[in-house]
MARKOLVEX-405080 format. One record per residue: x, y, z negated of N, C-alpha, C in turn. Coordinates in steps of 0.05 Angstrom, whole numbers, plus 5000, padded with zeros to 4 digits. Example, Ala and Ser with C-alpha at 12.3 -4.5 7.8 and 13.67 -1.06 7.14 Angstrom:
! residues 2
(node (5264,4886,4844),(5246,4910,4844),(5264,4934,4844))
(node (5257,4955,4858),(5273,4979,4857),(5258,5001,4843))
! end
This chain:
! residues 327
(node (5016,4972,5002),(4998,5001,4998),(5011,5026,5000))
(node (5012,5044,5026),(5030,5068,5015),(5016,5081,4998))
(node (5051,5099,4988),(5043,5115,4963),(5024,5137,4973))
(node (5024,5152,4996),(5004,5169,4991),(4971,5162,4989))
(node (4975,5135,5010),(4945,5123,5006),(4942,5117,4971))
(node (4958,5099,4958),(4955,5094,4933),(4955,5122,4911))
(node (4957,5147,4911),(4955,5164,4902),(4925,5179,4908))
(node (4916,5169,4934),(4882,5183,4939),(4862,5164,4937))
(node (4874,5141,4931),(4840,5121,4926),(4849,5104,4904))
(node (4836,5083,4894),(4841,5066,4871),(4848,5044,4891))
(node (4863,5021,4873),(4872,4992,4887),(4848,4985,4886))
(node (4844,4967,4900),(4822,4939,4906),(4830,4908,4897))
(node (4815,4902,4906),(4826,4865,4899),(4834,4858,4925))
(node (4831,4865,4953),(4846,4865,4976),(4872,4872,4977))
(node (4877,4899,4966),(4901,4906,4958),(4931,4893,4945))
(node (4913,4879,4924),(4921,4857,4897),(4932,4832,4923))
(node (4909,4828,4934),(4917,4804,4947),(4931,4805,4969))
(node (4933,4830,4981),(4956,4830,5001),(4991,4838,4990))
(node (4991,4844,4971),(5013,4843,4958),(5020,4820,4949))
(node (5002,4806,4935),(5015,4778,4928),(5026,4765,4950))
(node (5013,4765,4973),(5025,4756,5005),(5047,4762,5010))
(node (5058,4784,5006),(5072,4801,5014),(5100,4795,4997))
(node (5091,4794,4976),(5121,4797,4958),(5125,4762,4941))
(node (5107,4748,4958),(5111,4717,4939),(5135,4712,4939))
(node (5148,4704,4921),(5170,4683,4916),(5172,4661,4909))
(node (5150,4647,4906),(5151,4615,4901),(5161,4602,4921))
(node (5181,4580,4913),(5199,4567,4929),(5218,4579,4932))
(node (5232,4597,4931),(5255,4619,4937),(5280,4609,4923))
(node (5273,4593,4900),(5288,4579,4884),(5287,4551,4879))
(node (5271,4545,4902),(5259,4513,4895),(5236,4507,4884))
(node (5223,4486,4888),(5197,4478,4873),(5199,4475,4850))
(node (5221,4478,4830),(5218,4470,4809),(5233,4488,4794))
(node (5232,4514,4803),(5247,4532,4789),(5230,4548,4772))
(node (5242,4552,4742),(5227,4574,4720),(5234,4595,4712))
(node (5256,4610,4730),(5262,4629,4713),(5262,4654,4737))
(node (5260,4651,4755),(5252,4677,4779),(5277,4695,4783))
(node (5269,4715,4782),(5284,4732,4795),(5315,4735,4779))
(node (5313,4727,4752),(5338,4718,4745),(5359,4698,4756))
(node (5353,4695,4773),(5380,4682,4791),(5391,4696,4801))
(node (5378,4722,4812),(5390,4737,4829),(5418,4751,4817))
(node (5424,4744,4786),(5447,4756,4775),(5462,4729,4777))
(node (5487,4729,4786),(5511,4705,4791),(5533,4716,4777))
(node (5548,4695,4766),(5570,4695,4748),(5593,4725,4760))
(node (5593,4730,4783),(5616,4746,4793),(5601,4774,4786))
(node (5577,4779,4775),(5558,4799,4772),(5564,4805,4747))
(node (5563,4783,4731),(5569,4787,4708),(5601,4802,4700))
(node (5607,4786,4716),(5647,4799,4709),(5645,4823,4714))
(node (5640,4830,4738),(5635,4858,4741),(5629,4876,4723))
(node (5604,4863,4711),(5587,4881,4689),(5608,4883,4672))
(node (5620,4867,4657),(5637,4866,4644),(5660,4887,4643))
(node (5670,4892,4672),(5690,4907,4676),(5678,4943,4673))
(node (5651,4944,4670),(5644,4969,4659),(5644,4985,4632))
(node (5660,4963,4621),(5663,4974,4584),(5689,4995,4587))
(node (5681,5012,4578),(5708,5032,4578),(5724,5033,4549))
(node (5698,5039,4538),(5697,5049,4509),(5692,5035,4479))
(node (5677,5008,4495),(5670,4993,4470),(5646,5002,4455))
(node (5632,5020,4467),(5613,5027,4447),(5581,5007,4455))
(node (5574,5003,4430),(5548,4991,4436),(5528,5000,4426))
(node (5506,4996,4436),(5479,5013,4434),(5459,4993,4438))
(node (5443,4987,4411),(5419,4973,4411),(5398,4989,4417))
(node (5386,4979,4436),(5360,4982,4441),(5327,4969,4436))
(node (5334,4966,4406),(5313,4954,4398),(5299,4963,4375))
(node (5277,4970,4374),(5261,4987,4363),(5257,4963,4335))
(node (5264,4972,4304),(5259,4947,4279),(5237,4936,4277))
(node (5239,4914,4272),(5212,4898,4259),(5214,4896,4238))
(node (5190,4908,4241),(5176,4917,4210),(5149,4927,4208))
(node (5139,4930,4183),(5110,4938,4186),(5110,4970,4196))
(node (5122,4982,4204),(5125,5014,4211),(5111,5007,4248))
(node (5119,4989,4259),(5116,4986,4291),(5095,4990,4302))
(node (5094,4985,4330),(5073,5003,4345),(5040,4986,4340))
(node (5043,4965,4332),(5021,4949,4329),(5006,4953,4303))
(node (5016,4974,4286),(4996,4977,4267),(4976,5001,4273))
(node (4973,5015,4292),(4966,5046,4293),(4933,5041,4312))
(node (4922,5062,4317),(4898,5053,4337),(4901,5041,4360))
(node (4887,5028,4372),(4903,5013,4396),(4873,5013,4416))
(node (4867,5013,4442),(4846,5004,4452),(4844,4979,4452))
(node (4856,4965,4456),(4859,4932,4450),(4858,4913,4422))
(node (4847,4918,4412),(4854,4912,4382),(4845,4875,4382))
(node (4833,4869,4397),(4821,4842,4403),(4852,4817,4418))
(node (4869,4838,4428),(4892,4815,4438),(4910,4804,4413))
(node (4907,4815,4386),(4918,4803,4361),(4935,4805,4361))
(node (4952,4822,4372),(4985,4828,4353),(4978,4852,4330))
(node (5000,4842,4314),(5000,4858,4294),(5033,4864,4285))
(node (5048,4883,4266),(5064,4883,4257),(5084,4862,4240))
(node (5107,4854,4244),(5113,4833,4229),(5119,4831,4198))
(node (5099,4815,4190),(5096,4806,4162),(5128,4795,4147))
(node (5137,4806,4135),(5169,4800,4121),(5161,4792,4098))
(node (5163,4765,4092),(5163,4756,4061),(5185,4736,4054))
(node (5187,4744,4022),(5210,4728,4011),(5206,4695,4000))
(node (5226,4683,4011),(5213,4652,3996),(5232,4656,3971))
(node (5257,4664,3955),(5272,4672,3944),(5282,4701,3938))
(node (5283,4714,3917),(5298,4735,3923),(5318,4749,3896))
(node (5326,4767,3890),(5347,4776,3866),(5335,4768,3846))
(node (5303,4782,3841),(5299,4777,3821),(5293,4749,3797))
(node (5290,4720,3823),(5295,4693,3818),(5320,4688,3805))
(node (5338,4701,3819),(5362,4693,3814),(5371,4699,3787))
(node (5362,4735,3781),(5367,4744,3754),(5358,4726,3729))
(node (5329,4720,3738),(5311,4709,3711),(5326,4686,3715))
(node (5343,4672,3727),(5349,4639,3716),(5335,4618,3730))
(node (5311,4628,3751),(5292,4603,3746),(5298,4582,3764))
(node (5318,4594,3785),(5325,4578,3806),(5353,4569,3792))
(node (5370,4568,3770),(5390,4561,3766),(5399,4528,3770))
(node (5375,4516,3765),(5386,4483,3771),(5391,4476,3800))
(node (5391,4491,3816),(5398,4489,3845),(5430,4495,3847))
(node (5439,4507,3818),(5474,4508,3820),(5481,4530,3841))
(node (5469,4548,3849),(5475,4571,3870),(5452,4593,3869))
(node (5455,4617,3867),(5438,4641,3869),(5446,4649,3899))
(node (5411,4654,3910),(5414,4668,3934),(5389,4672,3937))
(node (5384,4687,3968),(5363,4696,3974),(5352,4681,4006))
(node (5327,4681,4010),(5317,4665,4033),(5291,4688,4041))
(node (5281,4683,4065),(5258,4703,4072),(5248,4695,4097))
(node (5228,4693,4103),(5214,4691,4128),(5192,4713,4141))
(node (5190,4707,4170),(5181,4731,4182),(5153,4716,4202))
(node (5128,4731,4201),(5104,4721,4211),(5102,4745,4237))
(node (5100,4737,4255),(5097,4762,4274),(5089,4748,4303))
(node (5073,4761,4323),(5068,4763,4350),(5098,4766,4362))
(node (5094,4748,4382),(5130,4746,4399),(5130,4778,4416))
(node (5110,4787,4421),(5114,4809,4434),(5097,4837,4424))
(node (5104,4837,4391),(5096,4855,4379),(5116,4888,4377))
(node (5142,4878,4393),(5159,4902,4389),(5175,4899,4419))
(node (5199,4903,4406),(5224,4902,4437),(5216,4880,4448))
(node (5210,4875,4464),(5214,4838,4476),(5214,4839,4504))
(node (5221,4813,4508),(5211,4798,4550),(5186,4789,4549))
(node (5169,4796,4578),(5148,4780,4583),(5163,4760,4592))
(node (5160,4737,4581),(5158,4715,4601),(5145,4708,4625))
(node (5159,4685,4639),(5140,4682,4661),(5114,4664,4660))
(node (5106,4658,4635),(5087,4645,4626),(5063,4663,4615))
(node (5075,4691,4618),(5053,4712,4602),(5025,4720,4622))
(node (5028,4711,4645),(5010,4727,4658),(5001,4708,4689))
(node (4975,4704,4693),(4972,4685,4710),(4956,4701,4733))
(node (4965,4690,4754),(4942,4697,4783),(4929,4679,4786))
(node (4909,4682,4785),(4878,4669,4787),(4886,4646,4772))
(node (4893,4614,4779),(4887,4585,4762),(4922,4585,4760))
(node (4938,4603,4768),(4970,4595,4775),(4981,4618,4764))
(node (5011,4605,4750),(5032,4627,4739),(5055,4621,4766))
(node (5076,4628,4753),(5102,4634,4769),(5107,4601,4786))
(node (5117,4614,4811),(5124,4592,4829),(5103,4566,4835))
(node (5079,4578,4831),(5056,4561,4840),(5042,4543,4815))
(node (5058,4534,4793),(5051,4516,4773),(5025,4522,4765))
(node (5017,4510,4756),(4980,4510,4753),(4988,4525,4725))
(node (4962,4538,4714),(4953,4551,4692),(4959,4539,4668))
(node (4940,4518,4674),(4937,4495,4647),(4961,4486,4630))
(node (4988,4491,4658),(5003,4478,4640),(5025,4492,4613))
(node (5015,4518,4613),(5016,4529,4585),(4988,4523,4564))
(node (4993,4505,4546),(4976,4494,4529),(4977,4503,4504))
(node (4965,4490,4482),(4961,4490,4450),(4988,4491,4441))
(node (5007,4467,4462),(5033,4467,4451),(5056,4486,4459))
(node (5048,4507,4478),(5069,4521,4488),(5064,4527,4517))
(node (5078,4535,4531),(5086,4530,4550),(5105,4510,4561))
(node (5095,4484,4578),(5107,4463,4593),(5126,4470,4610))
(node (5129,4494,4627),(5131,4507,4651),(5137,4536,4642))
(node (5167,4547,4646),(5170,4573,4648),(5175,4583,4617))
(node (5177,4567,4600),(5177,4574,4569),(5201,4588,4570))
(node (5203,4608,4549),(5228,4628,4547),(5251,4611,4548))
(node (5258,4596,4532),(5280,4582,4523),(5294,4573,4552))
(node (5278,4574,4567),(5287,4574,4597),(5318,4585,4607))
(node (5311,4615,4593),(5326,4636,4598),(5341,4638,4581))
(node (5348,4626,4559),(5373,4634,4540),(5396,4634,4543))
(node (5404,4634,4572),(5431,4643,4582),(5430,4666,4598))
(node (5409,4679,4607),(5407,4701,4621),(5401,4721,4610))
(node (5389,4742,4622),(5392,4778,4609),(5412,4786,4609))
(node (5432,4777,4620),(5458,4788,4618),(5477,4799,4651))
(node (5484,4824,4648),(5488,4830,4672),(5501,4864,4677))
(node (5497,4871,4698),(5494,4903,4705),(5467,4924,4695))
(node (5469,4941,4681),(5446,4946,4667),(5450,4978,4679))
(node (5426,4986,4695),(5422,5016,4709),(5405,5031,4692))
(node (5412,5057,4679),(5382,5070,4675),(5379,5087,4687))
(node (5357,5099,4698),(5338,5124,4705),(5322,5137,4689))
(node (5331,5159,4679),(5312,5176,4657),(5304,5191,4678))
(node (5282,5191,4687),(5259,5199,4701),(5247,5231,4686))
(node (5242,5223,4662),(5242,5259,4653),(5261,5279,4650))
(node (5290,5263,4649),(5313,5282,4656),(5319,5290,4680))
(node (5309,5275,4700),(5314,5274,4727),(5295,5298,4735))
(node (5269,5305,4723),(5246,5324,4735),(5247,5342,4712))
(node (5266,5352,4692),(5266,5372,4676),(5243,5368,4648))
(node (5235,5345,4641),(5222,5346,4624),(5233,5329,4596))
(node (5214,5333,4576),(5228,5320,4558),(5208,5287,4554))
(node (5184,5290,4567),(5166,5263,4565),(5151,5258,4587))
(node (5148,5240,4603),(5127,5241,4623),(5097,5235,4606))
(node (5082,5253,4625),(5049,5260,4607),(5040,5224,4612))
(node (5019,5218,4602),(5001,5198,4602),(4992,5196,4629))
(node (4996,5173,4645),(4975,5171,4665),(4995,5192,4693))
(node (5023,5189,4688),(5040,5189,4706),(5048,5169,4714))
(node (5045,5163,4750),(5059,5142,4758),(5082,5154,4769))
(node (5103,5132,4764),(5132,5140,4777),(5132,5119,4802))
(node (5144,5134,4833),(5130,5126,4844),(5168,5113,4867))
(node (5156,5104,4892),(5185,5092,4905),(5204,5123,4910))
(node (5185,5132,4917),(5201,5168,4925),(5212,5174,4899))
(node (5207,5173,4886),(5222,5178,4854),(5247,5160,4848))
(node (5234,5130,4852),(5263,5117,4846),(5296,5125,4864))
(node (5281,5119,4885),(5298,5132,4910),(5315,5158,4902))
(node (5303,5175,4893),(5313,5206,4886),(5330,5202,4860))
(node (5317,5180,4842),(5337,5175,4817),(5367,5165,4813))
(node (5365,5151,4836),(5393,5137,4854),(5412,5156,4866))
(node (5402,5177,4874),(5420,5200,4886),(5421,5220,4862))
(node (5403,5224,4842),(5399,5247,4829),(5425,5227,4802))
(node (5429,5206,4801),(5442,5204,4773),(5467,5186,4787))
(node (5473,5181,4808),(5494,5174,4821),(5497,5141,4820))
(node (5483,5127,4821),(5484,5100,4819),(5462,5084,4833))
(node (5469,5065,4853),(5459,5042,4864),(5450,5015,4853))
(node (5425,5018,4859),(5411,4995,4841),(5423,4967,4864))
(node (5426,4946,4849),(5442,4930,4866),(5423,4901,4866))
(node (5431,4872,4871),(5420,4852,4870),(5429,4839,4848))
(node (5405,4829,4826),(5421,4823,4805),(5424,4846,4780))
(node (5416,4866,4789),(5423,4889,4758),(5394,4887,4746))
(node (5394,4895,4726),(5368,4904,4706),(5369,4934,4711))
(node (5348,4940,4716),(5331,4966,4719),(5322,4979,4692))
(node (5330,4997,4679),(5319,5020,4659),(5309,5041,4668))
(node (5281,5039,4663),(5266,5067,4668),(5252,5075,4644))
(node (5266,5095,4641),(5254,5120,4611),(5237,5134,4622))
(node (5220,5132,4600),(5192,5154,4615),(5199,5174,4587))
(node (5207,5172,4563),(5201,5187,4540),(5186,5176,4520))
(node (5164,5157,4530),(5137,5154,4515),(5152,5150,4486))
(node (5169,5129,4480),(5174,5120,4451),(5185,5140,4439))
(node (5202,5163,4445),(5210,5173,4431),(5199,5197,4422))
(node (5178,5198,4437),(5161,5223,4426),(5142,5214,4403))
(node (5131,5181,4406),(5121,5169,4384),(5131,5172,4365))
(node (5163,5163,4359),(5175,5167,4342),(5180,5198,4329))
(node (5181,5217,4344),(5188,5246,4338),(5166,5256,4324))
(node (5133,5246,4329),(5113,5254,4324),(5099,5226,4293))
(node (5115,5214,4297),(5108,5194,4270),(5081,5180,4272))
(node (5082,5177,4293),(5056,5159,4304),(5049,5142,4327))
(node (5037,5125,4324),(5039,5107,4347),(5013,5109,4359))
(node (4997,5120,4351),(4970,5120,4358),(4967,5119,4380))
(node (4956,5104,4400),(4944,5098,4427),(4970,5085,4439))
(node (4993,5079,4433),(5008,5070,4444),(5008,5042,4455))
(node (5004,5026,4436),(4998,5000,4443),(4969,4993,4460))
(node (4967,4988,4485),(4948,4984,4499),(4937,5012,4511))
(node (4946,5038,4509),(4933,5065,4513),(4946,5081,4540))
(node (4938,5096,4549),(4936,5113,4564),(4978,5120,4564))
(node (4989,5118,4587),(5014,5119,4585),(5020,5128,4616))
(node (5046,5136,4615),(5069,5137,4640),(5077,5110,4646))
(node (5082,5104,4672),(5098,5089,4673),(5106,5079,4715))
(node (5101,5053,4715),(5108,5046,4749),(5082,5045,4764))
(node (5080,5057,4783),(5058,5052,4797),(5061,5032,4811))
(node (5039,5022,4824),(5042,4989,4840),(5053,4988,4864))
(node (5061,5018,4879),(5077,5013,4904),(5103,5007,4892))
(node (5113,5003,4871),(5137,4994,4857),(5146,4974,4861))
(node (5126,4953,4863),(5134,4930,4866),(5151,4925,4888))
(node (5138,4948,4909),(5160,4930,4939),(5184,4939,4942))
(node (5193,4961,4920),(5213,4972,4913),(5232,4952,4896))
(node (5223,4947,4880),(5237,4925,4864),(5237,4898,4877))
(node (5224,4888,4885),(5220,4873,4908),(5248,4869,4924))
(node (5250,4886,4939),(5267,4890,4959),(5298,4894,4949))
(node (5296,4908,4921),(5321,4915,4912),(5337,4888,4899))
(node (5314,4866,4899),(5317,4845,4881),(5335,4845,4859))
(node (5328,4862,4839),(5331,4865,4816),(5323,4849,4800))
(node (5347,4839,4773),(5342,4803,4758),(5315,4816,4736))
(node (5310,4838,4731),(5297,4847,4715),(5285,4880,4712))
(node (5263,4885,4699),(5261,4914,4695),(5249,4922,4671))
(node (5258,4945,4665),(5258,4947,4630),(5251,4980,4631))
(node (5223,4984,4612),(5216,5010,4604),(5210,5013,4573))
(node (5210,5038,4572),(5197,5037,4535),(5175,5039,4531))
(node (5154,5030,4550),(5135,5036,4548),(5116,5004,4532))
(node (5088,5003,4529),(5083,4989,4516),(5069,4966,4539))
(node (5071,4971,4566),(5064,4957,4581),(5079,4962,4611))
(node (5097,4977,4611),(5105,4983,4642),(5095,5002,4659))
(node (5066,4995,4672),(5062,5001,4691),(5044,5031,4686))
(node (5029,5044,4695),(5021,5064,4692),(4992,5059,4676))
(node (4991,5074,4661),(4952,5077,4647),(4947,5098,4643))
(node (4926,5105,4647),(4908,5086,4661),(4915,5066,4695))
(node (4907,5049,4691),(4919,5033,4715),(4896,5046,4734))
(node (4914,5047,4758),(4897,5059,4790),(4877,5042,4796))
(node (4857,5026,4789),(4841,5007,4788),(4821,5004,4775))
(node (4795,4990,4786),(4773,4990,4770),(4771,4963,4775))
(node (4780,4942,4789),(4770,4918,4790),(4801,4898,4773))
(node (4818,4909,4772),(4836,4897,4757),(4849,4907,4734))
(node (4856,4891,4706),(4862,4910,4686),(4902,4898,4685))
(node (4920,4917,4692),(4942,4915,4693),(4950,4905,4717))
(node (4941,4913,4744),(4944,4900,4771),(4973,4894,4774))
(node (5003,4915,4766),(5025,4916,4771),(5035,4888,4764))
(node (5026,4878,4740),(5037,4862,4726),(5021,4831,4734))
(node (5001,4837,4752),(4989,4809,4767),(5002,4802,4790))
(node (5026,4818,4800),(5044,4814,4816),(5067,4809,4812))
(node (5079,4826,4789),(5106,4825,4787),(5111,4802,4772))
(node (5094,4786,4753),(5109,4759,4739),(5098,4734,4753))
(node (5068,4727,4764),(5071,4700,4766),(5073,4706,4797))
(node (5083,4730,4809),(5077,4727,4844),(5113,4735,4850))
(node (5121,4754,4842),(5152,4752,4851),(5171,4740,4830))
(node (5160,4734,4800),(5178,4717,4788),(5196,4742,4766))
(node (5184,4766,4764),(5202,4786,4756),(5199,4791,4722))
(node (5223,4783,4707),(5226,4789,4682),(5220,4813,4669))
(node (5197,4818,4654),(5193,4847,4642),(5200,4855,4615))
(node (5213,4875,4607),(5218,4885,4589),(5202,4908,4578))
(node (5198,4905,4544),(5179,4926,4542),(5186,4936,4516))
(node (5174,4959,4498),(5179,4976,4481),(5211,4970,4478))
(node (5227,4979,4494),(5255,4987,4501),(5258,5015,4486))
(node (5279,5021,4465),(5285,5040,4455),(5303,5057,4473))
(node (5304,5065,4482),(5325,5084,4506),(5333,5105,4506))
(node (5326,5125,4480),(5336,5149,4476),(5362,5153,4471))
(node (5376,5133,4453),(5404,5137,4449),(5415,5131,4475))
(node (5410,5112,4486),(5430,5106,4517),(5425,5136,4535))
(node (5403,5145,4531),(5393,5167,4551),(5417,5190,4546))
(node (5425,5193,4520),(5428,5214,4510),(5466,5203,4519))
(node (5471,5182,4515),(5497,5171,4520),(5502,5174,4549))
(node (5494,5164,4563),(5494,5163,4593),(5499,5198,4596))
(node (5479,5217,4592),(5477,5242,4599),(5509,5250,4595))
(node (5514,5249,4569),(5547,5246,4561),(5575,5246,4578))
(node (5569,5225,4581),(5590,5210,4603),(5589,5206,4623))
(node (5558,5221,4631),(5552,5220,4668),(5555,5188,4677))
(node (5554,5176,4665),(5556,5148,4669),(5523,5134,4665))
(node (5519,5116,4684),(5491,5113,4685),(5484,5087,4689))
(node (5506,5072,4687),(5511,5039,4695),(5525,5027,4664))
(node (5521,5005,4656),(5532,4993,4633),(5526,4965,4636))
(node (5544,4953,4616),(5540,4920,4615),(5519,4914,4589))
(node (5500,4907,4604),(5479,4898,4590),(5475,4870,4581))
(node (5466,4864,4547),(5467,4837,4546),(5443,4835,4523))
(node (5420,4819,4535),(5401,4813,4518),(5381,4789,4529))
(node (5401,4773,4522),(5382,4745,4526),(5364,4741,4506))
(node (5338,4732,4512),(5307,4715,4495),(5324,4702,4471))
(node (5309,4701,4452),(5308,4686,4436),(5292,4659,4449))
(node (5312,4638,4440),(5303,4609,4455),(5274,4598,4447))
(node (5256,4609,4439),(5235,4591,4430),(5220,4580,4447))
(node (5224,4549,4443),(5209,4531,4460),(5183,4537,4470))
(node (5180,4538,4493),(5152,4539,4498),(5139,4567,4492))
(node (5153,4587,4486),(5141,4613,4482),(5136,4629,4510))
(node (5116,4646,4511),(5110,4665,4542),(5120,4699,4533))
(node (5134,4695,4516),(5146,4722,4504),(5170,4714,4484))
(node (5190,4741,4478),(5203,4735,4460),(5222,4761,4448))
(node (5221,4766,4418),(5230,4790,4411),(5257,4792,4414))
(node (5276,4810,4417),(5300,4813,4429),(5312,4845,4417))
(node (5342,4832,4408),(5360,4856,4407),(5373,4872,4423))
(node (5364,4874,4445),(5384,4881,4470),(5406,4900,4472))
(node (5426,4896,4478),(5451,4917,4475),(5462,4927,4501))
(node (5461,4957,4502),(5481,4967,4528),(5507,4973,4512))
(node (5530,4966,4531),(5556,4969,4528),(5570,4978,4541))
(node (5583,5008,4531),(5601,5023,4552),(5619,5016,4545))
! end
């Protein structure tokens, strides 16, 4: 769908079906593939990414996992079932001090956490979104059972999500602090960002697109509307751009990566319909990109080594992560 056309009318199911046929990667890496576009990153790409490390500076892109996270505020989708992490102690220093555990002949503490795997900084796995009755690579959606994903479980990616990272700081490029809700990032803007920041997106890269939304939420001390609410994000047409560039993964600082409200009355999150089950694209959401953006502006280098593998939870369709940018 052309950018001008997308700007003047709503997406229809026909547009979505045409995109599915145009961008389908099923079988590209064989009938048994379960990791999709992560295949684009080759060993030589990781070696090249390691050469980008010049200062040894490590920047975490993770939001803390605690009860102050984005799931605790007003949301348009309370029924989705996500909540902030619940952290509990199994034994604590007070137990040790009281002597009630001295029979173990060692003093210490243990804890546990209860949390949805996509409640904070996280990866969408390839079993997360279905296109009709199918998931990535044509697998039947019923292969995701009550016991987890029998195909495309996040554990299949445990040695992936490592390579060259590229940051597009869209609000900085446009002279803004934060993109407004409903602002759709277009292919033209992505092309402009390559020139503006002096960095070309290549096969196997991990592209980080900053909108500034998470920084605005943190600065305002509120998450109201963030989880499932209106947001700046990627326009539907960017699927063609990402497919052509052969990126390994796309990462944003918003709850749902794509622009909200969605430009469709017939589908919720239509960009996701194509990105995950059709293209096989690994999507990172709720990444904190503010500190990285400041560092890139400081040294004028918008590329870095990225290390952010998923926690290998067998059969999971998403994963929390502590992603690192290394410069």
